[in-house]
N, CA, C and O atoms as a printed pandas DataFrame, in Angstrom:
     atom_number atom_name residue_name chain_id  residue_number  x_coord  y_coord  z_coord
0              1         N          MET        A               1   -8.158   -2.471 -103.436
1              2        CA          MET        A               1   -8.091   -3.849 -104.227
2              3         C          MET        A               1   -8.963   -3.242 -105.757
3              4         O          MET        A               1  -10.034   -2.659 -105.925
4              5         N          TRP        A               2   -8.003   -3.674 -106.580
5              6        CA          TRP        A               2   -9.137   -3.379 -107.771
6              7         C          TRP        A               2   -8.621   -4.855 -108.924
7              8         O          TRP        A               2   -7.587   -5.520 -108.873
8              9         N          PHE        A               3   -9.503   -4.941 -109.642
9             10        CA          PHE        A               3  -10.284   -6.148 -110.183
10            11         C          PHE        A               3  -10.256   -5.399 -111.516
11            12         O          PHE        A               3  -10.563   -4.211 -111.613
12            13         N          THR        A               4   -9.718   -6.468 -112.933
13            14        CA          THR        A               4   -9.770   -7.012 -113.787
14            15         C          THR        A               4  -10.290   -8.021 -114.337
15            16         O          THR        A               4   -9.944   -9.202 -114.306
16            17         N          TYR        A               5  -11.670   -7.200 -115.166
17            18        CA          TYR        A               5  -12.520   -8.507 -115.824
18            19         C          TYR        A               5  -13.109   -9.134 -117.015
19            20         O          TYR        A               5  -13.748   -8.319 -117.681
20            21         N          ILE        A               6  -13.096  -10.216 -117.448
21            22        CA          ILE        A               6  -13.962  -10.120 -118.726
22            23         C          ILE        A               6  -15.528  -10.551 -118.519
23            24         O          ILE        A               6  -15.686  -11.292 -117.548
24            25         N          LEU        A               7  -16.651  -10.244 -119.210
25            26        CA          LEU        A               7  -17.619  -10.666 -119.244
26            27         C          LEU        A               7  -17.910  -11.574 -120.403
27            28         O          LEU        A               7  -17.118  -11.730 -121.333
28            29         N          GLU        A               8  -18.915  -12.083 -120.324
29            30        CA          GLU        A               8  -19.759  -12.494 -121.861
30            31         C          GLU        A               8  -21.047  -12.077 -121.622
31            32         O          GLU        A               8  -21.797  -12.042 -120.647
32            33         N          CYS        A               9  -21.113  -11.659 -123.213
33            34        CA          CYS        A               9  -22.429  -11.007 -123.298
34            35         C          CYS        A               9  -23.477  -12.124 -123.827
35            36         O          CYS        A               9  -23.187  -13.318 -123.893
36            37         N          GLU        A              10  -24.837  -11.539 -124.225
37            38        CA          GLU        A              10  -25.704  -12.676 -124.535
38            39         C          GLU        A              10  -25.337  -13.052 -126.200
39            40         O          GLU        A              10  -25.697  -14.147 -126.633
40            41         N          ASP        A              11  -24.711  -12.221 -126.967
41            42        CA          ASP        A              11  -24.168  -12.501 -128.151
42            43         C          ASP        A              11  -22.556  -13.876 -128.385
43            44         O          ASP        A              11  -22.078  -14.613 -129.247
44            45         N          LYS        A              12  -22.397  -13.590 -127.393
45            46        CA          LYS        A              12  -21.204  -14.485 -127.229
46            47         C          LYS        A              12  -19.858  -13.481 -126.844
47            48         O          LYS        A              12  -18.771  -13.885 -126.434
48            49         N          SER        A              13  -20.177  -12.333 -127.049
49            50        CA          SER        A              13  -19.257  -11.305 -127.513
50            51         C          SER        A              13  -18.437  -11.340 -125.767
51            52         O          SER        A              13  -18.933  -11.746 -124.715
52            53         N          LEU        A              14  -17.179  -10.805 -125.994
53            54        CA          LEU        A              14  -16.429  -10.463 -124.510
54            55         C          LEU        A              14  -16.594   -8.965 -124.293
55            56         O          LEU        A              14  -16.850   -8.206 -125.228
56            57         N          TYR        A              15  -16.436   -8.549 -123.002
57            58        CA          TYR        A              15  -15.987   -7.329 -122.403
58            59         C          TYR        A              15  -14.940   -7.416 -121.477
59            60         O          TYR        A              15  -14.816   -8.362 -120.699
60            61         N          THR        A              16  -14.366   -6.686 -121.523
61            62        CA          THR        A              16  -13.032   -6.291 -120.904
62            63         C          THR        A              16  -12.937   -5.218 -120.178
63            64         O          THR        A              16  -12.465   -4.271 -120.805
64            65         N          GLY        A              17  -13.315   -4.914 -118.641
65            66        CA          GLY        A              17  -13.442   -3.856 -118.031
66            67         C          GLY        A              17  -12.268   -3.742 -116.757
67            68         O          GLY        A              17  -11.414   -4.621 -116.865
68            69         N          CYS        A              18  -12.067   -2.808 -115.557
69            70        CA          CYS        A              18  -11.835   -2.912 -114.550
70            71         C          CYS        A              18  -12.555   -1.929 -113.449
71            72         O          CYS        A              18  -12.888   -0.767 -113.683
72            73         N          THR        A              19  -12.755   -2.711 -112.039
73            74        CA          THR        A              19  -13.700   -1.809 -111.212
74            75         C          THR        A              19  -13.037   -2.073 -110.113
75            76         O          THR        A              19  -12.416   -3.134 -110.055
76            77         N          ASN        A              20  -13.023   -0.919 -108.710
77            78        CA          ASN        A              20  -12.559   -2.041 -107.534
78            79         C          ASN        A              20  -13.705   -2.676 -106.463
79            80         O          ASN        A              20  -13.501   -2.977 -105.286
80            81         N          ASP        A              21  -15.025   -2.796 -107.254
81            82        CA          ASP        A              21  -16.339   -3.269 -106.703
82            83         C          ASP        A              21  -16.804   -4.404 -107.968
83            84         O          ASP        A              21  -17.698   -3.973 -108.697
84            85         N          LEU        A              22  -16.370   -5.570 -108.240
85            86        CA          LEU        A              22  -16.785   -6.555 -109.299
86            87         C          LEU        A              22  -18.402   -6.477 -108.965
87            88         O          LEU        A              22  -19.042   -6.329 -110.006
88            89         N          ILE        A              23  -18.982   -6.521 -108.132
89            90        CA          ILE        A              23  -20.343   -7.643 -108.038
90            91         C          ILE        A              23  -21.388   -6.211 -108.472
91            92         O          ILE        A              23  -22.291   -6.321 -109.301
92            93         N          ARG        A              24  -20.992   -4.564 -107.566
93            94        CA          ARG        A              24  -21.660   -3.725 -108.281
94            95         C          ARG        A              24  -21.277   -3.254 -109.907
95            96         O          ARG        A              24  -21.872   -2.512 -110.689
96            97         N          ARG        A              25  -20.573   -3.690 -109.974
97            98        CA          ARG        A              25  -19.894   -3.305 -111.439
98            99         C          ARG        A              25  -20.966   -4.072 -112.617
99           100         O          ARG        A              25  -21.524   -3.617 -113.615
100          101         N          PHE        A              26  -20.956   -5.803 -111.825
101          102        CA          PHE        A              26  -21.502   -6.305 -112.793
102          103         C          PHE        A              26  -23.102   -5.790 -112.838
103          104         O          PHE        A              26  -23.739   -5.682 -113.886
104          105         N          LYS        A              27  -23.579   -5.522 -111.624
105          106        CA          LYS        A              27  -24.948   -5.429 -111.406
106          107         C          LYS        A              27  -25.265   -3.965 -112.759
107          108         O          LYS        A              27  -26.261   -4.009 -113.481
108          109         N          GLN        A              28  -24.664   -3.296 -112.813
109          110        CA          GLN        A              28  -24.313   -1.416 -113.342
110          111         C          GLN        A              28  -24.253   -2.297 -114.726
111          112         O          GLN        A              28  -25.462   -2.288 -114.957
112          113         N          HIS        A              29  -23.804   -2.895 -115.583
113          114        CA          HIS        A              29  -23.405   -3.719 -116.583
114          115         C          HIS        A              29  -24.850   -4.440 -117.160
115          116         O          HIS        A              29  -25.289   -4.544 -118.305
116          117         N          SER        A              30  -25.383   -4.888 -115.839
117          118        CA          SER        A              30  -26.078   -5.848 -116.489
118          119         C          SER        A              30  -27.736   -5.131 -116.452
119          120         O          SER        A              30  -28.754   -5.696 -116.852
120          121         N          THR        A              31  -27.649   -3.828 -115.888
121          122        CA          THR        A              31  -28.786   -2.841 -116.224
122          123         C          THR        A              31  -28.821   -1.873 -117.148
123          124         O          THR        A              31  -29.789   -1.142 -117.361
124          125         N          GLY        A              32  -27.788   -1.849 -117.704
125          126        CA          GLY        A              32  -27.526   -0.789 -119.252
126          127         C          GLY        A              32  -26.940    0.500 -118.516
127          128         O          GLY        A              32  -27.068    1.518 -119.194
128          129         N          VAL        A              33  -26.405    0.657 -117.438
129          130        CA          VAL        A              33  -25.569    1.710 -116.870
130          131         C          VAL        A              33  -24.481    1.640 -116.975
131          132         O          VAL        A              33  -23.774    2.644 -116.879
132          133         N          GLY        A              34  -23.825    0.025 -117.284
133          134        CA          GLY        A              34  -22.538    0.307 -116.843
134          135         C          GLY        A              34  -21.205    0.379 -117.988
135          136         O          GLY        A              34  -20.077   -0.111 -117.924
136          137         N          GLY        A              35  -21.907    1.252 -119.091
137          138        CA          GLY        A              35  -21.038    1.572 -120.468
138          139         C          GLY        A              35  -21.932    1.121 -121.802
139          140         O          GLY        A              35  -22.865    0.331 -121.947
140          141         N          LYS        A              36  -21.316    1.863 -122.565
141          142        CA          LYS        A              36  -21.987    2.063 -123.730
142          143         C          LYS        A              36  -22.050    0.501 -124.363
143          144         O          LYS        A              36  -23.084   -0.026 -124.774
144          145         N          TYR        A              37  -20.972   -0.001 -124.352
145          146        CA          TYR        A              37  -21.026   -1.525 -125.204
146          147         C          TYR        A              37  -22.099   -2.595 -124.474
147          148         O          TYR        A              37  -22.965   -3.257 -125.045
148          149         N          THR        A              38  -21.789   -2.564 -123.078
149          150        CA          THR        A              38  -22.955   -3.734 -122.109
150          151         C          THR        A              38  -24.470   -2.698 -122.288
151          152         O          THR        A              38  -25.522   -3.192 -121.884
152          153         N          ALA        A              39  -24.486   -1.622 -122.753
153          154        CA          ALA        A              39  -25.915   -1.180 -122.688
154          155         C          ALA        A              39  -26.729   -2.019 -124.042
155          156         O          ALA        A              39  -27.895   -2.411 -124.064
156          157         N          SER        A              40  -25.635   -2.137 -125.175
157          158        CA          SER        A              40  -26.497   -2.766 -126.267
158          159         C          SER        A              40  -25.961   -4.285 -126.221
159          160         O          SER        A              40  -26.654   -5.075 -126.861
160          161         N          HIS        A              41  -24.932   -4.769 -125.618
161          162        CA          HIS        A              41  -24.564   -5.961 -125.245
162          163         C          HIS        A              41  -24.714   -6.782 -123.776
163          164         O          HIS        A              41  -23.819   -6.922 -122.942
164          165         N          LYS        A              42  -26.098   -7.283 -123.697
165          166        CA          LYS        A              42  -26.153   -7.339 -122.070
166          167         C          LYS        A              42  -25.244   -8.477 -121.787
167          168         O          LYS        A              42  -25.165   -9.385 -122.614
168          169         N          PRO        A              43  -24.479   -8.510 -120.575
169          170        CA          PRO        A              43  -23.212   -9.267 -120.097
170          171         C          PRO        A              43  -24.410  -10.455 -119.327
171          172         O          PRO        A              43  -25.351  -10.212 -118.572
172          173         N          VAL        A              44  -24.029  -11.463 -119.749
173          174        CA          VAL        A              44  -24.923  -12.831 -118.619
174          175         C          VAL        A              44  -23.990  -13.601 -117.485
175          176         O          VAL        A              44  -24.378  -14.247 -116.511
176          177         N          LYS        A              45  -22.590  -13.319 -117.938
177          178        CA          LYS        A              45  -21.533  -14.033 -116.608
178          179         C          LYS        A              45  -20.578  -13.350 -116.613
179          180         O          LYS        A              45  -20.434  -12.575 -117.559
180          181         N          ILE        A              46  -19.484  -13.409 -115.439
181          182        CA          ILE        A              46  -18.421  -13.319 -115.158
182          183         C          ILE        A              46  -17.545  -13.974 -115.694
183          184         O          ILE        A              46  -17.409  -14.851 -114.841
184          185         N          LEU        A              47  -16.813  -14.223 -116.503
185          186        CA          LEU        A              47  -15.687  -15.442 -116.929
186          187         C          LEU        A              47  -14.884  -15.486 -116.267
187          188         O          LEU        A              47  -14.530  -16.466 -115.611
188          189         N          PHE        A              48  -14.293  -14.156 -116.293
189          190        CA          PHE        A              48  -12.872  -14.254 -115.331
190          191         C          PHE        A              48  -12.415  -12.879 -114.399
191          192         O          PHE        A              48  -12.732  -11.798 -114.897
192          193         N          PHE        A              49  -11.917  -12.858 -113.494
193          194        CA          PHE        A              49  -11.312  -11.961 -113.180
194          195         C          PHE        A              49   -9.932  -11.942 -112.211
195          196         O          PHE        A              49   -9.667  -13.069 -111.793
196          197         N          GLU        A              50   -9.217  -11.135 -111.873
197          198        CA          GLU        A              50   -8.453  -11.240 -111.441
198          199         C          GLU        A              50   -7.680   -9.456 -110.628
199          200         O          GLU        A              50   -7.622   -8.306 -111.064
200          201         N          GLU        A              51   -7.218  -10.138 -109.286
201          202        CA          GLU        A              51   -6.777   -8.960 -108.552
202          203         C          GLU        A              51   -5.606   -7.902 -108.503
203          204         O          GLU        A              51   -4.455   -8.327 -108.600
204          205         N          HIS        A              52   -5.779   -6.870 -108.392
205          206        CA          HIS        A              52   -4.768   -6.452 -108.315
206          207         C          HIS        A              52   -4.746   -5.511 -107.267
207          208         O          HIS        A              52   -5.815   -5.340 -106.682
208          209         N          SER        A              53   -3.782   -4.873 -106.906
209          210        CA          SER        A              53   -3.232   -3.927 -105.692
210          211         C          SER        A              53   -3.500   -2.698 -106.378
211          212         O          SER        A              53   -4.592   -2.417 -105.884
212          213         N          THR        A              54   -3.204   -1.661 -107.286
213          214        CA          THR        A              54   -3.867   -0.452 -107.690
214          215         C          THR        A              54   -4.341   -0.251 -108.898
215          216         O          THR        A              54   -3.908   -0.807 -109.908
216          217         N          ARG        A              55   -5.234    0.533 -108.861
217          218        CA          ARG        A              55   -5.863    1.206 -110.179
218          219         C          ARG        A              55   -5.107    0.715 -111.439
219          220         O          ARG        A              55   -5.360   -0.238 -112.176
220          221         N          SER        A              56   -3.940    1.780 -111.489
221          222        CA          SER        A              56   -2.966    1.571 -112.552
222          223         C          SER        A              56   -2.838    0.041 -113.092
223          224         O          SER        A              56   -3.064   -0.341 -114.240
224          225         N          ASP        A              57   -2.385   -0.805 -111.883
225          226        CA          ASP        A              57   -1.622   -2.366 -112.801
226          227         C          ASP        A              57   -3.333   -2.863 -113.395
227          228         O          ASP        A              57   -3.357   -3.302 -114.544
228          229         N          ALA        A              58   -4.477   -2.801 -112.753
229          230        CA          ALA        A              58   -5.706   -3.100 -113.483
230          231         C          ALA        A              58   -5.851   -2.863 -114.690
231          232         O          ALA        A              58   -5.965   -3.665 -115.618
232          233         N          LEU        A              59   -5.849   -0.989 -114.708
233          234        CA          LEU        A              59   -6.083   -0.559 -116.097
234          235         C          LEU        A              59   -4.761   -1.269 -116.899
235          236         O          LEU        A              59   -5.169   -1.615 -118.008
236          237         N          LYS        A              60   -3.926   -1.467 -116.805
237          238        CA          LYS        A              60   -2.431   -2.108 -117.782
238          239         C          LYS        A              60   -2.894   -3.226 -118.093
239          240         O          LYS        A              60   -2.776   -3.574 -119.268
240          241         N          ARG        A              61   -3.461   -3.987 -117.271
241          242        CA          ARG        A              61   -3.719   -5.571 -117.336
242          243         C          ARG        A              61   -5.332   -5.186 -118.395
243          244         O          ARG        A              61   -5.520   -5.669 -119.512
244          245         N          GLU        A              62   -5.872   -4.656 -117.996
245          246        CA          GLU        A              62   -7.430   -4.229 -119.021
246          247         C          GLU        A              62   -6.837   -3.946 -120.717
247          248         O          GLU        A              62   -7.348   -4.315 -121.774
248          249         N          SER        A              63   -5.971   -3.400 -120.551
249          250        CA          SER        A              63   -5.359   -2.909 -121.721
250          251         C          SER        A              63   -5.009   -4.018 -122.842
251          252         O          SER        A              63   -5.515   -4.314 -123.925
252          253         N          GLN        A              64   -3.891   -4.506 -122.077
253          254        CA          GLN        A              64   -3.240   -5.902 -122.253
254          255         C          GLN        A              64   -4.461   -6.903 -123.188
255          256         O          GLN        A              64   -4.603   -7.234 -124.365
256          257         N          ILE        A              65   -5.116   -7.107 -122.026
257          258        CA          ILE        A              65   -6.238   -8.124 -122.398
258          259         C          ILE        A              65   -6.993   -7.649 -123.786
259          260         O          ILE        A              65   -7.011   -8.250 -124.860
260          261         N          LYS        A              66   -7.596   -6.420 -123.454
261          262        CA          LYS        A              66   -9.016   -5.369 -124.606
262          263         C          LYS        A              66   -8.100   -5.716 -126.138
263          264         O          LYS        A              66   -8.739   -5.767 -127.189
264          265         N          GLY        A              67   -6.118   -6.010 -126.142
265          266        CA          GLY        A              67   -5.479   -5.585 -127.356
266          267         C          GLY        A              67   -5.650   -7.361 -128.094
267          268         O          GLY        A              67   -5.097   -7.538 -129.179
268          269         N          TRP        A              68   -6.167   -8.176 -127.653
269          270        CA          TRP        A              68   -5.961   -9.692 -127.498
270          271         C          TRP        A              68   -7.405   -9.923 -128.669
271          272         O          TRP        A              68   -8.482   -9.330 -128.605
272          273         N          PRO        A              69   -6.993  -10.940 -129.663
273          274        CA          PRO        A              69   -8.608  -11.391 -130.207
274          275         C          PRO        A              69   -9.315  -12.270 -129.764
275          276         O          PRO        A              69   -8.857  -13.015 -128.896
276          277         N          HIS        A              70  -10.270  -12.385 -130.109
277          278        CA          HIS        A              70  -11.232  -12.758 -129.045
278          279         C          HIS        A              70  -11.030  -14.639 -128.529
279          280         O          HIS        A              70  -11.561  -15.141 -127.539
280          281         N          VAL        A              71   -9.997  -15.468 -129.675
281          282        CA          VAL        A              71   -9.931  -16.695 -129.468
282          283         C          VAL        A              71   -8.754  -16.399 -128.759
283          284         O          VAL        A              71   -8.629  -17.563 -128.378
284          285         N          LYS        A              72   -7.636  -15.750 -128.179
285          286        CA          LYS        A              72   -6.872  -15.586 -127.440
286          287         C          LYS        A              72   -7.880  -15.212 -126.102
287          288         O          LYS        A              72   -8.052  -16.091 -125.258
288          289         N          LYS        A              73   -8.384  -14.192 -125.977
289          290        CA          LYS        A              73   -9.158  -14.496 -124.432
290          291         C          LYS        A              73   -9.869  -15.800 -124.290
291          292         O          LYS        A              73   -9.923  -16.279 -123.157
292          293         N          LEU        A              74  -10.300  -16.299 -125.064
293          294        CA          LEU        A              74  -11.469  -17.735 -124.478
294          295         C          LEU        A              74  -10.124  -18.630 -124.445
295          296         O          LEU        A              74  -10.390  -19.394 -123.518
296          297         N          ASP        A              75   -9.187  -18.893 -124.780
297          298        CA          ASP        A              75   -7.595  -19.855 -124.496
298          299         C          ASP        A              75   -7.224  -19.206 -123.098
299          300         O          ASP        A              75   -6.970  -19.967 -122.164
300          301         N          PHE        A              76   -7.191  -18.100 -122.948
301          302        CA          PHE        A              76   -6.828  -17.576 -121.974
302          303         C          PHE        A              76   -7.698  -18.154 -120.398
303          304         O          PHE        A              76   -7.289  -18.580 -119.318
304          305         N          ILE        A              77   -8.799  -17.939 -120.872
305          306        CA          ILE        A              77   -9.788  -17.928 -119.537
306          307         C          ILE        A              77  -10.050  -19.425 -119.282
307          308         O          ILE        A              77  -10.373  -19.872 -118.181
308          309         N          LEU        A              78   -9.838  -20.352 -120.695
309          310        CA          LEU        A              78   -9.820  -21.822 -120.430
310          311         C          LEU        A              78   -8.576  -21.981 -119.437
311          312         O          LEU        A              78   -8.402  -22.847 -118.580
312          313         N          SER        A              79   -7.924  -21.122 -119.719
313          314        CA          SER        A              79   -6.265  -21.941 -119.029
314          315         C          SER        A              79   -6.414  -21.687 -117.493
315          316         O          SER        A              79   -5.747  -22.345 -116.695
316          317         N          GLN        A              80   -7.396  -20.617 -117.042
317          318        CA          GLN        A              80   -7.078  -20.089 -115.648
318          319         C          GLN        A              80   -8.306  -20.770 -115.085
319          320         O          GLN        A              80   -8.570  -20.620 -113.892
320          321         N          ASN        A              81   -9.032  -21.470 -115.827
321          322        CA          ASN        A              81  -10.208  -22.072 -115.234
322          323         C          ASN        A              81   -9.694  -23.798 -114.609
323          324         O          ASN        A              81  -10.175  -24.404 -113.652
324          325         N          LYS        A              82   -8.840  -24.137 -115.326
325          326        CA          LYS        A              82   -8.339  -25.248 -114.983
326          327         C          LYS        A              82   -7.902  -26.040 -113.556
327          328         O          LYS        A              82   -7.183  -25.643 -112.640
328          329         N          PRO        A              83   -8.395  -26.917 -113.676
329          330        CA          PRO        A              83   -7.956  -27.539 -112.083
330          331         C          PRO        A              83   -6.572  -27.998 -112.320
331          332         O          PRO        A              83   -6.141  -28.600 -113.303
332          333         N          ALA        A              84   -5.660  -27.438 -110.772
333          334        CA          ALA        A              84   -4.053  -27.252 -110.720
334          335         C          ALA        A              84   -4.025  -28.790 -110.661
335          336         O          ALA        A              84   -2.950  -29.386 -110.599
């Protein structure tokens, strides 16, 4: 199982990535070893994640989300967290 995720950083910026172990990856980002961006923009929480059956699907979704402007990402996150 693979995950595409969006993190909120201390400066309110958003980071999108994919992994097969969401908790481990968040810990890596939080300790500065998860990537160049999150080393200088400390993540504070996972705002969104979704599951994918393959790494390829997760990477495609990550790429799609990374192409969105900040406001669209926030609107998307809010729409996903609304009660049914």
